[in-house]
A tleap script that builds the chain and sets N, CA, C and O, in Angstrom:
source leaprc.protein.ff14SB
mol = sequence {
  NMET LYS ALA TYR TRP ILE ALA HIE VAL ASP
  ILE THR ALA PRO ASP GLN TYR SER GLN TYR
  THR GLN ARG ALA PRO GLN ALA PHE ALA GLN
  TYR GLY GLY ARG ILE LEU ALA ARG GLY GLY
  ARG SER GLU ALA MET GLU GLY ARG SER THR
  PRO GLN ARG SER VAL VAL ILE GLU PHE ASP
  SER TYR GLU GLN ALA LEU ALA CYS TYR ARG
  SER ASP LEU TYR GLN GLU ALA LYS GLY HIE
  ARG GLU GLY VAL ALA LYS ALA GLU VAL ILE
  ILE VAL GLU GLY ILE ALA PRO CALA
}
set mol.1.N position { 18.669 -4.347 -0.764 }
set mol.1.CA position { 18.213 -3.452 0.259 }
set mol.1.C position { 16.678 -3.424 0.255 }
set mol.1.O position { 16.053 -3.389 -0.806 }
set mol.2.N position { 16.101 -3.440 1.410 }
set mol.2.CA position { 14.636 -3.469 1.522 }
set mol.2.C position { 14.017 -2.197 0.962 }
set mol.2.O position { 14.674 -1.164 0.831 }
set mol.3.N position { 12.734 -2.304 0.635 }
set mol.3.CA position { 11.971 -1.147 0.167 }
set mol.3.C position { 10.586 -1.223 0.773 }
set mol.3.O position { 10.139 -2.287 1.199 }
set mol.4.N position { 9.917 -0.095 0.807 }
set mol.4.CA position { 8.624 -0.001 1.472 }
set mol.4.C position { 7.614 0.750 0.610 }
set mol.4.O position { 7.925 1.765 -0.013 }
set mol.5.N position { 6.397 0.214 0.597 }
set mol.5.CA position { 5.263 0.984 0.085 }
set mol.5.C position { 4.723 1.730 1.289 }
set mol.5.O position { 4.512 1.138 2.347 }
set mol.6.N position { 4.500 3.019 1.135 }
set mol.6.CA position { 3.842 3.810 2.168 }
set mol.6.C position { 2.601 4.390 1.506 }
set mol.6.O position { 2.699 5.126 0.524 }
set mol.7.N position { 1.444 4.060 2.043 }
set mol.7.CA position { 0.188 4.504 1.439 }
set mol.7.C position { -0.684 5.192 2.470 }
set mol.7.O position { -0.754 4.782 3.629 }
set mol.8.N position { -1.341 6.242 2.027 }
set mol.8.CA position { -2.348 6.939 2.819 }
set mol.8.C position { -3.627 6.886 2.009 }
set mol.8.O position { -3.643 7.268 0.839 }
set mol.9.N position { -4.699 6.415 2.626 }
set mol.9.CA position { -5.935 6.162 1.890 }
set mol.9.C position { -7.125 6.759 2.633 }
set mol.9.O position { -7.271 6.592 3.844 }
set mol.10.N position { -7.965 7.454 1.885 }
set mol.10.CA position { -9.253 7.930 2.372 }
set mol.10.C position { -10.320 7.230 1.540 }
set mol.10.O position { -10.311 7.313 0.312 }
set mol.11.N position { -11.230 6.547 2.203 }
set mol.11.CA position { -12.211 5.673 1.544 }
set mol.11.C position { -13.575 6.362 1.513 }
set mol.11.O position { -14.056 6.873 2.525 }
set mol.12.N position { -14.184 6.359 0.327 }
set mol.12.CA position { -15.512 6.958 0.193 }
set mol.12.C position { -16.615 5.909 0.085 }
set mol.12.O position { -17.779 6.214 0.345 }
set mol.13.N position { -16.269 4.675 -0.296 }
set mol.13.CA position { -17.266 3.600 -0.428 }
set mol.13.C position { -16.679 2.310 0.150 }
set mol.13.O position { -16.131 1.497 -0.595 }
set mol.14.N position { -16.787 2.113 1.476 }
set mol.14.CA position { -16.152 0.968 2.135 }
set mol.14.C position { -16.531 -0.399 1.553 }
set mol.14.O position { -15.668 -1.269 1.431 }
set mol.15.N position { -17.773 -0.601 1.199 }
set mol.15.CA position { -18.175 -1.906 0.659 }
set mol.15.C position { -17.452 -2.202 -0.642 }
set mol.15.O position { -16.980 -3.320 -0.850 }
set mol.16.N position { -17.361 -1.219 -1.512 }
set mol.16.CA position { -16.660 -1.428 -2.777 }
set mol.16.C position { -15.152 -1.522 -2.567 }
set mol.16.O position { -14.473 -2.274 -3.266 }
set mol.17.N position { -14.627 -0.762 -1.605 }
set mol.17.CA position { -13.197 -0.798 -1.309 }
set mol.17.C position { -12.777 -2.195 -0.851 }
set mol.17.O position { -11.637 -2.602 -1.072 }
set mol.18.N position { -13.672 -2.913 -0.229 }
set mol.18.CA position { -13.344 -4.267 0.236 }
set mol.18.C position { -12.965 -5.184 -0.918 }
set mol.18.O position { -12.247 -6.164 -0.719 }
set mol.19.N position { -13.437 -4.878 -2.122 }
set mol.19.CA position { -13.033 -5.675 -3.295 }
set mol.19.C position { -11.527 -5.532 -3.535 }
set mol.19.O position { -10.861 -6.486 -3.937 }
set mol.20.N position { -11.007 -4.349 -3.287 }
set mol.20.CA position { -9.571 -4.116 -3.394 }
set mol.20.C position { -8.826 -4.873 -2.300 }
set mol.20.O position { -7.851 -5.570 -2.580 }
set mol.21.N position { -9.282 -4.737 -1.053 }
set mol.21.CA position { -8.564 -5.359 0.068 }
set mol.21.C position { -8.608 -6.876 0.021 }
set mol.21.O position { -7.770 -7.532 0.640 }
set mol.22.N position { -9.553 -7.440 -0.690 }
set mol.22.CA position { -9.608 -8.889 -0.852 }
set mol.22.C position { -8.625 -9.372 -1.915 }
set mol.22.O position { -8.190 -10.523 -1.873 }
set mol.23.N position { -8.268 -8.509 -2.869 }
set mol.23.CA position { -7.429 -8.915 -3.997 }
set mol.23.C position { -5.958 -8.519 -3.865 }
set mol.23.O position { -5.070 -9.291 -4.229 }
set mol.24.N position { -5.704 -7.337 -3.355 }
set mol.24.CA position { -4.337 -6.809 -3.321 }
set mol.24.C position { -3.347 -7.694 -2.565 }
set mol.24.O position { -2.209 -7.822 -3.017 }
set mol.25.N position { -3.716 -8.314 -1.432 }
set mol.25.CA position { -2.735 -9.135 -0.716 }
set mol.25.C position { -2.148 -10.280 -1.548 }
set mol.25.O position { -1.034 -10.725 -1.273 }
set mol.26.N position { -2.864 -10.754 -2.540 }
set mol.26.CA position { -2.312 -11.801 -3.417 }
set mol.26.C position { -1.100 -11.271 -4.168 }
set mol.26.O position { -0.098 -11.972 -4.314 }
set mol.27.N position { -1.188 -10.036 -4.644 }
set mol.27.CA position { -0.046 -9.433 -5.347 }
set mol.27.C position { 1.114 -9.216 -4.385 }
set mol.27.O position { 2.264 -9.501 -4.719 }
set mol.28.N position { 0.813 -8.712 -3.191 }
set mol.28.CA position { 1.883 -8.492 -2.214 }
set mol.28.C position { 2.626 -9.801 -1.931 }
set mol.28.O position { 3.856 -9.832 -1.916 }
set mol.29.N position { 1.878 -10.870 -1.708 }
set mol.29.CA position { 2.484 -12.167 -1.403 }
set mol.29.C position { 3.322 -12.680 -2.567 }
set mol.29.O position { 4.402 -13.234 -2.363 }
set mol.30.N position { 2.832 -12.498 -3.772 }
set mol.30.CA position { 3.559 -12.991 -4.957 }
set mol.30.C position { 4.931 -12.329 -5.078 }
set mol.30.O position { 5.869 -12.940 -5.590 }
set mol.31.N position { 5.052 -11.102 -4.618 }
set mol.31.CA position { 6.317 -10.370 -4.714 }
set mol.31.C position { 7.048 -10.267 -3.368 }
set mol.31.O position { 7.963 -9.457 -3.215 }
set mol.32.N position { 6.648 -11.078 -2.411 }
set mol.32.CA position { 7.333 -11.136 -1.123 }
set mol.32.C position { 7.011 -9.987 -0.187 }
set mol.32.O position { 7.754 -9.747 0.765 }
set mol.33.N position { 5.924 -9.272 -0.432 }
set mol.33.CA position { 5.555 -8.146 0.422 }
set mol.33.C position { 4.998 -8.599 1.759 }
set mol.33.O position { 4.243 -9.569 1.836 }
set mol.34.N position { 5.379 -7.886 2.809 }
set mol.34.CA position { 4.895 -8.165 4.158 }
set mol.34.C position { 4.248 -6.901 4.708 }
set mol.34.O position { 4.895 -5.857 4.792 }
set mol.35.N position { 2.989 -6.990 5.078 }
set mol.35.CA position { 2.282 -5.830 5.611 }
set mol.35.C position { 2.755 -5.591 7.045 }
set mol.35.O position { 2.611 -6.455 7.909 }
set mol.36.N position { 3.319 -4.412 7.283 }
set mol.36.CA position { 3.828 -4.055 8.609 }
set mol.36.C position { 2.825 -3.216 9.389 }
set mol.36.O position { 2.760 -3.302 10.615 }
set mol.37.N position { 2.047 -2.410 8.685 }
set mol.37.CA position { 1.019 -1.579 9.325 }
set mol.37.C position { -0.130 -1.428 8.344 }
set mol.37.O position { 0.080 -1.260 7.142 }
set mol.38.N position { -1.364 -1.490 8.877 }
set mol.38.CA position { -2.525 -1.354 8.006 }
set mol.38.C position { -3.728 -0.905 8.821 }
set mol.38.O position { -4.359 -1.698 9.519 }
set mol.39.N position { -4.029 0.379 8.718 }
set mol.39.CA position { -5.268 0.892 9.282 }
set mol.39.C position { -5.339 1.010 10.790 }
set mol.39.O position { -6.419 1.244 11.332 }
set mol.40.N position { -4.235 0.855 11.479 }
set mol.40.CA position { -4.259 1.018 12.937 }
set mol.40.C position { -4.335 2.483 13.320 }
set mol.40.O position { -4.488 3.354 12.464 }
set mol.41.N position { -4.228 2.743 14.595 }
set mol.41.CA position { -4.277 4.128 15.072 }
set mol.41.C position { -3.159 4.943 14.433 }
set mol.41.O position { -2.034 4.467 14.280 }
set mol.42.N position { -3.487 6.178 14.064 }
set mol.42.CA position { -2.472 7.083 13.531 }
set mol.42.C position { -2.884 8.521 13.813 }
set mol.42.O position { -4.061 8.821 14.012 }
set mol.43.N position { -1.905 9.387 13.826 }
set mol.43.CA position { -2.156 10.802 14.048 }
set mol.43.C position { -1.148 11.595 13.233 }
set mol.43.O position { 0.059 11.409 13.385 }
set mol.44.N position { -1.632 12.473 12.375 }
set mol.44.CA position { -0.749 13.328 11.582 }
set mol.44.C position { -0.085 14.337 12.503 }
set mol.44.O position { -0.767 15.056 13.234 }
set mol.45.N position { 1.213 14.393 12.473 }
set mol.45.CA position { 1.947 15.330 13.305 }
set mol.45.C position { 2.329 16.580 12.507 }
set mol.45.O position { 2.460 17.661 13.080 }
set mol.46.N position { 2.507 16.441 11.194 }
set mol.46.CA position { 2.828 17.557 10.313 }
set mol.46.C position { 2.222 17.272 8.944 }
set mol.46.O position { 1.965 16.120 8.593 }
set mol.47.N position { 2.001 18.322 8.188 }
set mol.47.CA position { 1.530 18.134 6.816 }
set mol.47.C position { 0.035 17.904 6.746 }
set mol.47.O position { -0.741 18.560 7.440 }
set mol.48.N position { -0.355 16.978 5.913 }
set mol.48.CA position { -1.777 16.722 5.655 }
set mol.48.C position { -2.495 16.209 6.894 }
set mol.48.O position { -1.868 15.814 7.877 }
set mol.49.N position { -3.813 16.221 6.829 }
set mol.49.CA position { -4.592 15.690 7.949 }
set mol.49.C position { -4.460 14.170 7.982 }
set mol.49.O position { -4.049 13.554 6.999 }
set mol.50.N position { -4.806 13.581 9.099 }
set mol.50.CA position { -4.686 12.131 9.266 }
set mol.50.C position { -5.598 11.405 8.278 }
set mol.50.O position { -6.804 11.651 8.255 }
set mol.51.N position { -5.027 10.504 7.454 }
set mol.51.CA position { -5.857 9.734 6.533 }
set mol.51.C position { -6.660 8.682 7.298 }
set mol.51.O position { -6.341 8.354 8.441 }
set mol.52.N position { -7.694 8.163 6.662 }
set mol.52.CA position { -8.474 7.100 7.288 }
set mol.52.C position { -7.620 5.854 7.508 }
set mol.52.O position { -7.743 5.188 8.536 }
set mol.53.N position { -6.762 5.540 6.553 }
set mol.53.CA position { -5.899 4.364 6.658 }
set mol.53.C position { -4.480 4.731 6.249 }
set mol.53.O position { -4.272 5.455 5.275 }
set mol.54.N position { -3.521 4.235 6.986 }
set mol.54.CA position { -2.119 4.305 6.591 }
set mol.54.C position { -1.622 2.870 6.502 }
set mol.54.O position { -1.939 2.032 7.346 }
set mol.55.N position { -0.839 2.604 5.467 }
set mol.55.CA position { -0.368 1.243 5.214 }
set mol.55.C position { 1.129 1.280 4.932 }
set mol.55.O position { 1.607 2.152 4.207 }
set mol.56.N position { 1.866 0.335 5.502 }
set mol.56.CA position { 3.290 0.172 5.222 }
set mol.56.C position { 3.508 -1.296 4.857 }
set mol.56.O position { 3.148 -2.196 5.615 }
set mol.57.N position { 4.106 -1.523 3.678 }
set mol.57.CA position { 4.386 -2.882 3.211 }
set mol.57.C position { 5.869 -2.975 2.901 }
set mol.57.O position { 6.408 -2.139 2.176 }
set mol.58.N position { 6.533 -3.987 3.446 }
set mol.58.CA position { 7.968 -4.185 3.264 }
set mol.58.C position { 8.214 -5.212 2.156 }
set mol.58.O position { 7.541 -6.239 2.081 }
set mol.59.N position { 9.187 -4.912 1.304 }
set mol.59.CA position { 9.640 -5.835 0.260 }
set mol.59.C position { 11.139 -6.045 0.431 }
set mol.59.O position { 11.820 -5.219 1.039 }
set mol.60.N position { 11.648 -7.141 -0.100 }
set mol.60.CA position { 13.072 -7.430 0.040 }
set mol.60.C position { 13.952 -6.508 -0.802 }
set mol.60.O position { 15.137 -6.346 -0.510 }
set mol.61.N position { 13.375 -5.897 -1.854 }
set mol.61.CA position { 14.165 -4.993 -2.691 }
set mol.61.C position { 13.257 -3.943 -3.325 }
set mol.61.O position { 12.041 -4.114 -3.418 }
set mol.62.N position { 13.879 -2.867 -3.752 }
set mol.62.CA position { 13.171 -1.799 -4.459 }
set mol.62.C position { 12.557 -2.347 -5.750 }
set mol.62.O position { 11.433 -2.005 -6.115 }
set mol.63.N position { 13.320 -3.204 -6.428 }
set mol.63.CA position { 12.847 -3.779 -7.688 }
set mol.63.C position { 11.593 -4.630 -7.484 }
set mol.63.O position { 10.674 -4.577 -8.301 }
set mol.64.N position { 11.545 -5.412 -6.405 }
set mol.64.CA position { 10.350 -6.215 -6.110 }
set mol.64.C position { 9.157 -5.319 -5.809 }
set mol.64.O position { 8.041 -5.605 -6.243 }
set mol.65.N position { 9.380 -4.248 -5.077 }
set mol.65.CA position { 8.291 -3.329 -4.749 }
set mol.65.C position { 7.714 -2.698 -6.006 }
set mol.65.O position { 6.495 -2.607 -6.157 }
set mol.66.N position { 8.589 -2.260 -6.912 }
set mol.66.CA position { 8.126 -1.689 -8.176 }
set mol.66.C position { 7.415 -2.729 -9.024 }
set mol.66.O position { 6.362 -2.457 -9.600 }
set mol.67.N position { 7.999 -3.930 -9.101 }
set mol.67.CA position { 7.399 -4.993 -9.913 }
set mol.67.C position { 6.008 -5.350 -9.412 }
set mol.67.O position { 5.103 -5.604 -10.208 }
set mol.68.N position { 5.836 -5.368 -8.106 }
set mol.68.CA position { 4.525 -5.661 -7.536 }
set mol.68.C position { 3.522 -4.607 -7.970 }
set mol.68.O position { 2.438 -4.937 -8.451 }
set mol.69.N position { 3.881 -3.331 -7.801 }
set mol.69.CA position { 2.955 -2.254 -8.152 }
set mol.69.C position { 2.594 -2.311 -9.635 }
set mol.69.O position { 1.441 -2.080 -10.000 }
set mol.70.N position { 3.556 -2.611 -10.478 }
set mol.70.CA position { 3.340 -2.607 -11.927 }
set mol.70.C position { 2.727 -3.902 -12.450 }
set mol.70.O position { 2.357 -3.984 -13.621 }
set mol.71.N position { 2.618 -4.907 -11.595 }
set mol.71.CA position { 2.123 -6.220 -12.043 }
set mol.71.C position { 0.648 -6.159 -12.449 }
set mol.71.O position { -0.127 -5.341 -11.951 }
set mol.72.N position { 0.294 -7.053 -13.368 }
set mol.72.CA position { -1.105 -7.166 -13.793 }
set mol.72.C position { -1.999 -7.507 -12.609 }
set mol.72.O position { -3.117 -7.002 -12.501 }
set mol.73.N position { -1.502 -8.367 -11.718 }
set mol.73.CA position { -2.290 -8.791 -10.561 }
set mol.73.C position { -2.639 -7.592 -9.674 }
set mol.73.O position { -3.790 -7.437 -9.264 }
set mol.74.N position { -1.643 -6.743 -9.375 }
set mol.74.CA position { -1.923 -5.585 -8.529 }
set mol.74.C position { -2.769 -4.558 -9.272 }
set mol.74.O position { -3.681 -3.975 -8.685 }
set mol.75.N position { -2.489 -4.329 -10.528 }
set mol.75.CA position { -3.259 -3.342 -11.293 }
set mol.75.C position { -4.735 -3.741 -11.381 }
set mol.75.O position { -5.615 -2.880 -11.379 }
set mol.76.N position { -5.001 -5.041 -11.458 }
set mol.76.CA position { -6.393 -5.500 -11.460 }
set mol.76.C position { -7.049 -5.178 -10.118 }
set mol.76.O position { -8.181 -4.697 -10.074 }
set mol.77.N position { -6.329 -5.445 -9.022 }
set mol.77.CA position { -6.859 -5.126 -7.684 }
set mol.77.C position { -7.068 -3.622 -7.543 }
set mol.77.O position { -8.100 -3.182 -7.037 }
set mol.78.N position { -6.102 -2.841 -7.984 }
set mol.78.CA position { -6.159 -1.380 -7.889 }
set mol.78.C position { -7.379 -0.828 -8.627 }
set mol.78.O position { -7.949 0.182 -8.214 }
set mol.79.N position { -7.773 -1.473 -9.693 }
set mol.79.CA position { -8.960 -1.048 -10.423 }
set mol.79.C position { -10.207 -1.038 -9.552 }
set mol.79.O position { -11.127 -0.258 -9.796 }
set mol.80.N position { -10.247 -1.894 -8.540 }
set mol.80.CA position { -11.391 -1.941 -7.620 }
set mol.80.C position { -11.341 -0.815 -6.579 }
set mol.80.O position { -12.344 -0.521 -5.929 }
set mol.81.N position { -10.170 -0.191 -6.428 }
set mol.81.CA position { -10.014 0.912 -5.483 }
set mol.81.C position { -10.344 2.250 -6.135 }
set mol.81.O position { -10.794 3.183 -5.470 }
set mol.82.N position { -10.118 2.331 -7.430 }
set mol.82.CA position { -10.308 3.584 -8.148 }
set mol.82.C position { -11.767 4.013 -8.116 }
set mol.82.O position { -12.671 3.221 -8.383 }
set mol.83.N position { -11.978 5.265 -7.790 }
set mol.83.CA position { -13.320 5.810 -7.722 }
set mol.83.C position { -14.011 5.616 -6.384 }
set mol.83.O position { -15.062 6.210 -6.141 }
set mol.84.N position { -13.438 4.789 -5.505 }
set mol.84.CA position { -14.051 4.548 -4.194 }
set mol.84.C position { -13.102 4.904 -3.046 }
set mol.84.O position { -13.456 4.775 -1.874 }
set mol.85.N position { -11.890 5.354 -3.396 }
set mol.85.CA position { -10.907 5.765 -2.392 }
set mol.85.C position { -9.882 6.675 -3.055 }
set mol.85.O position { -9.577 6.538 -4.240 }
set mol.86.N position { -9.363 7.598 -2.272 }
set mol.86.CA position { -8.263 8.434 -2.731 }
set mol.86.C position { -7.007 7.909 -2.055 }
set mol.86.O position { -6.922 7.871 -0.827 }
set mol.87.N position { -6.032 7.505 -2.862 }
set mol.87.CA position { -4.819 6.915 -2.299 }
set mol.87.C position { -3.580 7.671 -2.744 }
set mol.87.O position { -3.489 8.136 -3.880 }
set mol.88.N position { -2.638 7.782 -1.836 }
set mol.88.CA position { -1.295 8.280 -2.125 }
set mol.88.C position { -0.358 7.119 -1.816 }
set mol.88.O position { -0.310 6.645 -0.681 }
set mol.89.N position { 0.389 6.659 -2.823 }
set mol.89.CA position { 1.289 5.521 -2.646 }
set mol.89.C position { 2.692 5.961 -3.039 }
set mol.89.O position { 2.913 6.475 -4.135 }
set mol.90.N position { 3.627 5.753 -2.133 }
set mol.90.CA position { 5.023 6.070 -2.374 }
set mol.90.C position { 5.838 4.806 -2.142 }
set mol.90.O position { 5.603 4.077 -1.178 }
set mol.91.N position { 6.789 4.550 -3.020 }
set mol.91.CA position { 7.721 3.436 -2.800 }
set mol.91.C position { 9.077 4.056 -2.468 }
set mol.91.O position { 9.603 4.882 -3.214 }
set mol.92.N position { 9.623 3.639 -1.337 }
set mol.92.CA position { 10.884 4.220 -0.873 }
set mol.92.C position { 11.868 3.094 -0.545 }
set mol.92.O position { 11.507 2.080 0.052 }
set mol.93.N position { 13.110 3.304 -0.950 }
set mol.93.CA position { 14.154 2.339 -0.634 }
set mol.93.C position { 14.645 2.544 0.781 }
set mol.93.O position { 14.826 3.678 1.224 }
set mol.94.N position { 14.861 1.448 1.494 }
set mol.94.CA position { 15.357 1.521 2.861 }
set mol.94.C position { 16.848 1.818 2.886 }
set mol.94.O position { 17.472 2.013 1.843 }
set mol.95.N position { 17.402 1.851 4.071 }
set mol.95.CA position { 18.833 2.090 4.230 }
set mol.95.C position { 19.493 0.810 4.720 }
set mol.95.O position { 18.852 -0.065 5.302 }
set mol.96.N position { 20.782 0.730 4.468 }
set mol.96.CA position { 21.539 -0.428 4.912 }
set mol.96.C position { 21.621 -0.423 6.438 }
set mol.96.O position { 21.800 0.632 7.047 }
set mol.97.N position { 21.489 -1.597 7.056 }
set mol.97.CA position { 21.593 -1.667 8.518 }
set mol.97.C position { 22.955 -1.172 8.982 }
set mol.97.O position { 23.963 -1.387 8.309 }
set mol.98.N position { 22.981 -0.522 10.112 }
set mol.98.CA position { 24.247 0.023 10.662 }
set mol.98.C position { 25.114 -1.084 11.187 }
set mol.98.O position { 26.210 -0.826 11.685 }
savepdb mol mol.pdb
quit
């Protein structure tokens, strides 16, 4: 069953954040992740205010999504995001097609 990373990101240092965006896609690709949405128009309808960036990444399984996040490759990329952006990342399992 598919799984999704859902991330909301507020960036405080765009130049430094670019180090993350240059590295993270390698980890996503290694684990079969496909970026479905990244930084396009968005509007918060309930809850928190609209983040600067919203990201949705699809994986073929929950296990692949977790493995990607926990991988050394992604953790190295994530290190470039720390201190220059506030991120909320949730991994959620999809539902079986009807």
